[in-house]
C-alpha positions as CSV (number, residue, x, y, z in Angstrom):
1,M,-21.1,-49.5,67.6
2,K,-20.9,-53.3,67.7
3,I,-21.0,-53.5,63.9
4,S,-18.1,-51.0,63.8
5,K,-16.0,-53.1,66.1
6,I,-16.7,-56.3,64.1
7,Y,-15.7,-54.5,61.0
8,L,-12.4,-53.4,62.5
9,I,-11.7,-56.9,63.8
10,A,-12.4,-58.4,60.3
11,L,-10.2,-55.7,58.7
12,G,-7.4,-56.5,61.1
13,I,-7.7,-60.3,60.4
14,A,-7.7,-59.6,56.6
15,S,-4.7,-57.4,56.9
16,S,-2.7,-60.0,58.9
17,L,-3.6,-62.7,56.4
18,S,-2.6,-60.4,53.5
19,A,0.8,-59.7,55.3
20,S,1.4,-63.4,55.9
21,A,0.8,-64.1,52.2
22,Q,3.8,-62.1,51.1
23,V,7.5,-63.0,50.8
24,T,9.8,-59.9,50.7
25,F,13.3,-60.0,49.3
26,S,15.5,-56.9,49.9
27,S,18.7,-58.4,48.3
28,L,20.0,-61.3,46.4
29,K,21.3,-62.8,49.6
30,D,17.7,-63.0,50.9
31,V,16.8,-65.0,47.9
32,F,19.7,-67.4,48.5
33,E,18.8,-67.8,52.2
34,Y,15.2,-68.6,51.3
35,A,16.4,-71.1,48.6
36,D,18.6,-72.9,51.1
37,K,15.5,-73.7,53.1
38,H,12.9,-74.3,50.4
39,E,14.2,-74.8,46.9
40,I,13.5,-78.3,45.7
41,S,16.8,-79.3,44.1
42,I,18.8,-78.1,47.2
43,Q,16.4,-79.9,49.5
44,T,16.7,-83.1,47.4
45,A,20.5,-82.8,47.5
46,L,20.4,-82.4,51.3
47,I,18.2,-85.5,51.6
48,D,20.8,-87.4,49.5
49,E,23.4,-86.3,52.0
50,Q,21.4,-87.9,54.8
51,I,21.1,-91.1,52.8
52,T,24.9,-91.3,52.2
53,T,25.5,-90.5,55.9
54,A,23.3,-93.4,56.9
55,K,25.1,-95.7,54.4
56,A,28.5,-94.7,55.9
57,K,27.3,-95.6,59.4
58,Q,25.9,-98.8,58.0
59,A,29.3,-99.7,56.5
60,K,31.1,-98.8,59.7
61,S,28.8,-101.1,61.7
62,Q,30.1,-104.1,59.8
63,L,33.4,-103.8,61.6
64,Y,31.8,-104.3,65.0
65,P,31.3,-107.8,66.5
66,Q,27.9,-109.3,65.6
67,L,26.1,-110.8,68.5
68,T,22.9,-112.9,67.9
69,G,20.6,-114.8,70.1
70,S,18.1,-117.5,69.1
71,A,15.7,-120.1,70.5
72,G,14.1,-123.1,69.0
73,Y,11.5,-125.7,69.8
74,N,11.1,-129.0,67.9
75,D,8.5,-131.7,67.9
76,N,10.2,-134.8,66.6
77,I,7.0,-136.4,65.3
78,S,8.9,-139.5,64.1
79,L,12.2,-140.3,65.7
80,Q,14.5,-141.8,63.1
81,P,15.6,-145.4,64.0
82,T,19.2,-146.4,64.1
83,L,20.4,-149.8,63.0
84,V,22.5,-151.4,65.9
85,P,24.2,-154.8,65.7
86,A,22.0,-157.2,67.7
87,N,24.9,-158.9,69.5
88,I,25.7,-155.6,71.4
89,F,22.6,-156.2,73.6
90,D,22.3,-160.0,73.0
91,S,25.5,-162.0,72.9
92,T,23.7,-165.0,71.5
93,A,22.5,-163.1,68.5
94,P,24.2,-164.2,65.3
95,A,26.8,-161.9,63.7
96,G,25.4,-159.6,61.0
97,E,22.0,-159.3,62.6
98,Y,20.8,-155.7,63.2
99,K,17.9,-154.3,65.3
100,K,16.2,-150.9,65.1
101,Y,16.4,-148.7,68.1
102,K,15.1,-145.1,68.5
103,F,17.2,-142.7,70.5
104,G,16.4,-139.3,71.7
105,K,13.4,-137.5,73.0
106,K,10.2,-136.5,71.2
107,Y,10.5,-132.8,72.2
108,T,13.7,-130.8,72.1
109,S,14.4,-127.1,72.6
110,D,17.5,-124.9,72.6
111,A,18.7,-121.4,73.4
112,T,21.8,-120.1,71.5
113,I,24.1,-117.1,71.8
114,A,26.6,-116.6,68.8
115,L,29.4,-114.1,68.4
116,Q,30.9,-113.3,65.0
117,W,33.8,-110.9,64.6
118,S,35.8,-110.1,61.5
119,I,39.2,-109.4,63.1
120,M,40.9,-108.7,59.8
121,D,38.9,-107.9,56.7
122,F,40.5,-105.4,54.3
123,Q,37.4,-105.1,52.1
124,K,35.2,-104.1,55.0
125,S,37.7,-101.6,56.3
126,L,38.0,-100.0,52.9
127,A,34.2,-100.1,52.5
128,V,34.0,-97.8,55.5
129,K,36.4,-95.4,53.8
130,V,34.6,-95.7,50.5
131,A,31.3,-94.9,52.2
132,S,32.8,-91.9,54.0
133,S,34.2,-90.7,50.6
134,E,30.7,-91.1,49.1
135,M,29.3,-89.0,51.9
136,K,31.8,-86.2,51.2
137,T,31.0,-86.5,47.5
138,S,27.3,-86.1,48.2
139,R,28.0,-83.0,50.3
140,L,30.0,-81.5,47.5
141,S,27.3,-82.5,45.0
142,T,24.9,-80.4,47.1
143,A,27.3,-77.5,46.9
144,S,27.6,-77.8,43.1
145,S,23.8,-78.1,42.9
146,K,23.5,-75.0,45.1
147,W,25.9,-73.1,42.8
148,N,23.7,-73.8,39.7
149,T,20.6,-72.9,41.6
150,Y,22.1,-69.6,42.8
151,M,23.1,-68.7,39.2
152,N,19.6,-69.4,37.9
153,L,17.9,-67.5,40.7
154,A,20.3,-64.5,40.4
155,S,19.6,-64.3,36.7
156,V,15.8,-64.1,37.3
157,Y,16.2,-61.7,40.3
158,Y,18.4,-59.2,38.4
159,S,16.2,-59.5,35.4
160,I,13.4,-58.2,37.6
161,L,15.5,-55.3,38.7
162,I,16.5,-54.4,35.2
163,T,13.0,-54.7,33.9
164,R,11.7,-52.4,36.6
165,K,14.4,-49.9,35.7
166,S,13.4,-50.0,32.1
167,M,9.8,-49.4,33.2
168,D,10.9,-46.1,34.6
169,F,12.0,-45.0,31.2
170,Y,8.9,-46.3,29.5
171,K,6.6,-44.5,31.9
172,E,8.4,-41.2,31.1
173,N,8.2,-42.0,27.4
174,V,4.4,-42.5,27.7
175,K,4.1,-39.0,29.3
176,T,6.3,-37.5,26.7
177,A,4.3,-39.2,23.9
178,D,1.1,-38.0,25.4
179,L,2.3,-34.4,25.5
180,L,3.5,-34.6,21.9
181,L,0.2,-36.0,20.8
182,N,-1.9,-33.4,22.6
183,N,0.3,-30.7,21.1
184,A,0.0,-32.3,17.7
185,L,-3.8,-32.4,18.0
186,D,-3.9,-28.7,18.7
187,K,-1.6,-27.9,15.7
188,Y,-3.6,-30.1,13.5
189,K,-6.8,-28.3,14.4
190,N,-5.2,-25.0,13.6
191,G,-3.9,-26.4,10.3
192,V,-0.2,-26.1,11.3
193,I,0.7,-29.8,10.6
194,S,-0.6,-32.4,8.2
195,E,-2.6,-35.5,9.0
196,E,0.5,-37.6,8.2
197,V,2.5,-35.9,10.9
198,L,-0.4,-36.3,13.3
199,D,-0.6,-40.0,12.5
200,R,3.1,-40.4,13.1
201,T,2.6,-38.8,16.6
202,K,-0.2,-41.2,17.3
203,I,1.9,-44.1,16.3
204,E,4.7,-42.9,18.6
205,Q,2.2,-42.7,21.5
206,I,0.8,-46.2,20.7
207,N,4.4,-47.6,20.6
208,A,5.2,-46.0,23.9
209,L,2.2,-47.6,25.6
210,K,2.9,-50.9,23.9
211,E,6.5,-50.9,25.2
212,L,5.2,-50.1,28.7
213,H,2.6,-52.9,28.7
214,A,5.0,-55.4,27.3
215,T,7.5,-54.6,30.0
216,E,4.8,-54.9,32.7
217,S,3.9,-58.4,31.3
218,S,7.6,-59.3,31.3
219,L,7.9,-58.2,34.9
220,Q,4.9,-60.3,35.9
221,K,6.3,-63.4,34.1
222,L,9.7,-62.9,35.9
223,I,7.9,-62.7,39.3
224,C,6.0,-65.9,38.3
225,Q,9.3,-67.5,37.3
226,L,10.9,-66.6,40.6
227,Q,7.9,-68.1,42.5
228,S,8.2,-71.3,40.4
229,D,11.9,-71.6,41.1
230,L,11.5,-71.1,44.8
231,A,8.2,-73.1,45.0
232,I,6.4,-70.0,46.5
233,N,2.7,-69.7,46.1
234,D,2.5,-66.4,48.0
235,E,3.1,-63.0,46.6
236,I,6.7,-62.0,46.1
237,V,7.8,-58.4,46.9
238,V,11.2,-57.3,45.7
239,A,12.2,-54.4,47.8
240,D,15.4,-53.7,45.8
241,N,16.4,-51.6,42.8
242,A,19.1,-51.8,40.1
243,D,20.6,-48.4,40.9
244,K,21.7,-49.7,44.3
245,H,24.1,-52.2,42.7
246,I,25.5,-49.9,40.1
247,N,28.5,-48.4,42.0
248,A,29.4,-51.6,43.9
249,D,33.1,-52.4,43.6
250,M,33.7,-56.1,43.1
251,D,36.9,-58.0,44.2
252,L,38.2,-59.9,41.2
253,Y,40.6,-62.1,43.2
254,F,38.9,-65.5,43.6
255,G,40.3,-67.1,46.7
256,T,37.7,-69.9,46.9
257,V,37.9,-73.1,44.9
258,H,34.9,-73.5,42.5
259,P,32.4,-76.1,43.8
260,E,32.5,-78.1,40.6
261,I,36.3,-78.6,41.0
262,K,35.8,-79.7,44.6
263,Y,33.1,-82.1,43.4
264,K,35.4,-83.6,40.7
265,E,38.2,-84.0,43.3
266,S,35.9,-85.9,45.6
267,I,34.9,-88.2,42.7
268,L,38.6,-89.0,42.0
269,D,39.2,-89.7,45.7
270,Y,36.1,-92.0,45.7
271,N,37.3,-93.9,42.7
272,R,40.8,-94.3,44.1
273,L,39.3,-95.9,47.3
274,Q,37.2,-98.2,45.2
275,L,40.4,-99.3,43.4
276,K,42.0,-100.1,46.8
277,Q,38.8,-102.0,47.8
278,A,38.9,-104.0,44.5
279,K,42.5,-104.9,45.1
280,A,41.7,-105.9,48.7
281,S,39.4,-108.7,47.3
282,N,42.6,-110.7,46.8
283,Y,43.7,-110.3,50.4
284,P,43.0,-112.9,53.2
285,S,40.5,-112.3,55.9
286,L,40.4,-113.5,59.5
287,S,37.3,-114.0,61.6
288,L,36.6,-115.2,65.2
289,T,33.5,-117.2,66.1
290,Y,32.1,-118.1,69.5
291,Q,28.9,-120.0,70.2
292,Y,27.1,-121.1,73.4
293,Q,24.1,-123.4,73.2
294,Y,21.8,-124.8,75.9
295,N,19.5,-127.7,75.1
296,W,16.5,-129.4,76.6
297,A,15.0,-132.8,75.7
298,A,11.7,-134.2,77.1
299,D,9.0,-136.8,76.4
300,R,6.0,-134.6,77.1
301,L,5.0,-131.4,75.5
302,M,6.2,-128.3,77.4
303,D,7.0,-130.4,80.4
304,Y,10.5,-129.7,81.6
305,S,10.2,-131.3,85.1
306,N,12.0,-134.5,83.9
307,A,13.7,-132.9,80.9
308,I,17.3,-133.7,80.1
309,S,19.5,-130.6,79.7
310,Y,23.0,-130.1,78.5
311,N,25.1,-127.3,77.0
312,T,27.7,-126.9,74.2
313,Q,30.1,-124.1,73.3
314,F,32.9,-123.6,70.9
315,V,35.4,-121.0,69.8
316,G,36.6,-120.9,66.2
317,V,39.1,-119.0,64.1
318,K,38.7,-118.9,60.4
319,L,41.2,-117.7,57.8
320,S,40.0,-117.3,54.3
321,I,42.4,-116.9,51.4
322,P,41.0,-116.3,47.8
323,L,43.0,-118.7,45.6
324,F,41.0,-118.5,42.3
325,T,37.9,-116.4,41.6
326,G,37.5,-117.0,37.9
327,F,39.3,-113.8,37.0
328,H,36.4,-111.8,38.5
329,N,38.7,-109.8,40.9
330,K,41.2,-109.2,38.1
331,Y,38.7,-107.5,35.8
332,K,37.1,-105.7,38.8
333,I,40.5,-104.1,39.5
334,K,40.8,-103.2,35.8
335,E,37.4,-101.5,35.8
336,A,38.4,-99.5,38.9
337,E,41.7,-98.5,37.3
338,W,39.9,-97.1,34.3
339,N,37.4,-95.3,36.5
340,V,40.3,-93.5,38.3
341,R,41.8,-92.5,34.9
342,Q,38.5,-91.1,33.8
343,A,38.0,-89.2,37.0
344,Q,41.5,-87.7,36.8
345,Y,40.9,-86.7,33.2
346,Q,37.6,-85.0,34.1
347,L,39.2,-83.2,37.0
348,D,42.1,-81.9,35.0
349,A,39.7,-80.7,32.2
350,T,37.4,-79.0,34.8
351,R,40.3,-77.2,36.5
352,I,41.4,-75.7,33.1
353,A,37.9,-74.9,32.1
354,R,37.1,-73.2,35.4
355,S,40.3,-71.3,35.4
356,K,39.6,-69.9,31.9
357,K,36.0,-69.1,32.8
358,D,37.3,-67.1,35.8
359,E,39.6,-65.2,33.4
360,M,36.7,-64.5,31.0
361,L,34.4,-63.5,33.9
362,K,37.0,-60.9,35.0
363,I,37.3,-59.6,31.4
364,D,33.4,-59.5,31.1
365,Y,33.1,-57.6,34.4
366,L,35.7,-55.0,33.6
367,Q,34.4,-54.5,30.0
368,S,30.7,-54.4,31.0
369,K,31.5,-51.9,33.7
370,H,33.4,-49.7,31.3
371,D,30.7,-49.9,28.7
372,Y,28.0,-49.1,31.2
373,E,29.9,-46.0,32.5
374,D,30.4,-44.8,28.9
375,E,26.7,-45.4,28.1
376,S,25.6,-43.6,31.2
377,R,27.5,-40.5,30.1
378,I,26.1,-40.9,26.6
379,L,22.6,-41.1,27.9
380,N,23.0,-38.1,30.1
381,L,24.3,-36.1,27.1
382,R,21.4,-37.4,24.9
383,Q,18.8,-36.5,27.6
384,D,20.3,-33.0,27.8
385,A,20.3,-32.7,24.1
386,D,16.7,-33.9,23.9
387,S,15.7,-31.4,26.5
388,K,17.2,-28.6,24.4
389,I,15.6,-29.9,21.3
390,N,12.3,-29.9,23.0
391,D,12.8,-26.3,24.0
392,T,13.5,-25.3,20.4
393,Y,10.4,-27.3,19.3
394,Q,8.3,-25.5,21.9
395,K,9.6,-22.2,20.5
396,G,8.7,-23.2,17.0
397,V,12.2,-23.3,15.7
398,I,12.0,-26.9,14.5
399,S,9.0,-28.9,13.2
400,L,7.2,-31.7,14.9
401,D,8.6,-34.1,12.3
402,E,12.1,-33.1,13.3
403,R,11.2,-33.3,17.0
404,L,10.0,-36.9,16.5
405,D,13.2,-37.8,14.7
406,K,15.4,-36.5,17.5
407,Y,13.2,-38.1,20.1
408,Q,13.8,-41.5,18.4
409,D,17.5,-41.0,19.1
410,L,16.8,-40.8,22.8
411,L,14.7,-44.0,22.7
412,N,17.5,-45.8,21.0
413,E,20.0,-44.6,23.6
414,Q,17.7,-45.7,26.4
415,N,17.6,-49.2,25.0
416,N,21.4,-49.2,24.7
417,Y,21.6,-48.1,28.4
418,I,19.3,-50.9,29.6
419,K,21.3,-53.4,27.6
420,N,24.6,-52.3,29.0
421,M,23.3,-52.1,32.5
422,G,22.0,-55.6,32.1
423,N,25.4,-56.9,31.0
424,Y,27.1,-55.1,33.9
425,L,24.8,-56.5,36.5
426,I,25.0,-60.0,35.1
427,A,28.7,-59.9,35.4
428,Q,28.4,-58.4,38.8
429,Y,26.2,-61.1,40.3
430,Q,28.4,-63.8,38.7
431,V,31.5,-62.3,40.5
432,Y,29.5,-62.2,43.7
433,I,28.5,-65.8,43.5
434,R,32.0,-66.8,42.6
435,H,33.2,-65.5,45.9
436,I,30.8,-67.7,47.9
437,N,32.6,-70.5,49.6
438,F,30.1,-73.4,49.0
């Protein structure tokens, strides 16, 4: 009884571990949601966002007043002597005679508070805007990276669905080939068909198995590819099928701006701000300074009982005007101007390219849908015809040779069907992703 309970507990633990080692996807949306949390390129882009956010806050902090405090302690090992005219202290001393006197205390210390504030600094103000623009660009770079990742993941995911659909055909083909081979073996034993026809039937059966095994291997590789792309070590279960997506109606009006265009727009804005910042290097800057310092001087180490103390403080205003910078600012502005032109050119080209790709995507979708619908009807007709041909073969009206010839027509039509289905589903997921507002 105890052994039975232990067995059940162990079985329960094994079952729970097995369940936890699976990741199930019921739709493409599930794959995207998982990628948003785990896929390496998306996570790297999100970290880059945090870096640029920190840089933007760092740039903004330069506009705040800078308050510093300091303290110092000096041991004046050797007080520097000062030459003083001797007649200051001794009227009888001859003119031109000097004596050495040491002034000050051996030990001095101080405590200082200093305030520095850039009241007017166009470069720092624009640096804040540039950093904010860089933060926006980083966010849109993440969106662009996410779009590319989604496209790659969708390609692998739908390839899995299409491959599993083709396996349904190949499994049926293996059954059919087995039946034909068994029938051929009987006829060969009875001397109805030649060995050549029997060998042809065997080849057909081997090819059917070969196609099935190759498709099974392709499916395993696609699952491994999806695991690799998503950085998953656990088993992946795709609880979805291609037929579910066949009759989906897709909206071909794209109301969202493509993430690549948004990204290029942000790069142009960033370069425009850098141009303004470069021009601001020729503008004057105004800063305010305040300092308060308290000092102690004593003859004995760390003895402040008889120390002399005093304080100093000052307020300063500084105006800086760049008069000549060796043409550095001039060429910096020129560089920024060329960067703006380049960014504008890339944005214009991207807008045109994406507009045309949207048009081609619509054409591809409508054409692939039309081709798939036609091919579906053709396959149905071919399957119906093959069923009738098989009946005539079973009745002995046609030979096995002719039956195999007609059966090859069905296999060719199945391949055409899978190909057209693949084209249709590829266009479909591309339209689906194009509607996502990244």
